[in-house]
C-alpha positions as CSV (number, residue, x, y, z in Angstrom):
1,M,0.0,0.0,0.0
2,K,2.9,2.3,0.7
3,E,4.1,2.0,-2.9
4,S,0.7,3.4,-4.1
5,G,1.2,6.6,-2.1
6,L,-2.4,6.2,-1.0
7,G,-1.8,7.2,2.6
8,I,-0.2,10.5,1.5
9,R,-2.9,11.1,-1.0
10,V,-5.7,10.7,1.5
11,E,-4.0,12.9,4.1
12,T,-3.4,15.7,1.6
13,G,-6.9,15.6,0.3
14,A,-5.9,14.3,-3.2
15,V,-8.4,11.5,-2.9
16,S,-11.8,11.4,-1.2
17,S,-12.6,9.1,1.6
18,A,-14.8,7.0,-0.7
19,E,-11.9,6.7,-3.2
20,F,-9.5,5.9,-0.3
21,F,-11.9,3.1,0.9
22,E,-12.3,1.6,-2.6
23,E,-8.6,1.7,-3.4
24,S,-7.6,0.3,0.0
25,C,-10.0,-2.6,-0.4
26,R,-8.7,-3.3,-3.9
27,I,-5.0,-3.2,-2.8
28,L,-5.6,-5.2,0.4
29,S,-8.2,-7.6,-1.2
30,L,-10.5,-6.5,1.6
31,R,-14.2,-7.0,1.6
32,C,-16.1,-5.1,4.3
33,P,-18.7,-2.3,4.5
34,Y,-17.5,1.3,4.6
35,D,-18.5,1.9,8.2
36,E,-16.5,-1.2,9.3
37,F,-13.5,0.0,7.4
38,C,-13.8,3.4,9.1
39,D,-13.9,1.7,12.5
40,I,-10.7,-0.3,11.6
41,W,-9.0,2.8,10.2
42,N,-9.8,4.8,13.4
43,S,-8.7,2.0,15.8
44,I,-5.3,3.8,16.2
45,F,-7.0,6.3,18.5
46,F,-7.4,5.9,22.3
47,E,-10.6,7.0,24.0
48,E,-8.6,9.0,26.5
49,P,-5.9,11.5,25.6
50,L,-2.3,10.4,26.1
51,I,-1.5,13.7,27.9
52,P,-3.9,14.8,30.7
53,E,-5.8,18.0,29.9
54,T,-4.6,19.4,33.2
55,M,-1.0,19.1,32.0
56,L,-1.9,20.9,28.8
57,A,-3.6,23.7,30.7
58,G,-0.5,24.1,32.9
59,L,1.7,24.3,29.9
60,K,-0.6,26.8,28.2
61,R,-0.1,29.2,31.1
62,N,3.6,29.4,30.3
63,Y,3.9,28.6,26.6
64,G,2.1,29.4,23.3
65,M,0.2,26.4,22.1
66,A,-0.5,25.1,18.6
67,L,-1.9,21.9,17.2
68,L,-0.6,20.2,14.1
69,S,-2.4,17.1,12.8
70,N,-2.2,14.7,9.9
71,T,-5.8,13.5,10.4
72,N,-8.0,12.9,7.4
73,E,-11.7,13.1,6.8
74,I,-12.3,9.5,8.1
75,H,-10.4,10.3,11.3
76,F,-12.3,13.5,11.8
């Protein structure tokens, strides 16, 4: 899948989520419904944040904060 550049293309918006799903299924010989694929794709996330919000609040008092993310439409 890496050779296809599909991960980069979905994270930069070059392909839609539907196109990403279809191409991923083709490359991986995967047969599942779109919503199940999305659940699998999102399984990298934890329910709770890795860093406690109280720690972030403390840092914010002393430092400027910014958020950078490589999430895509399915993750969002």
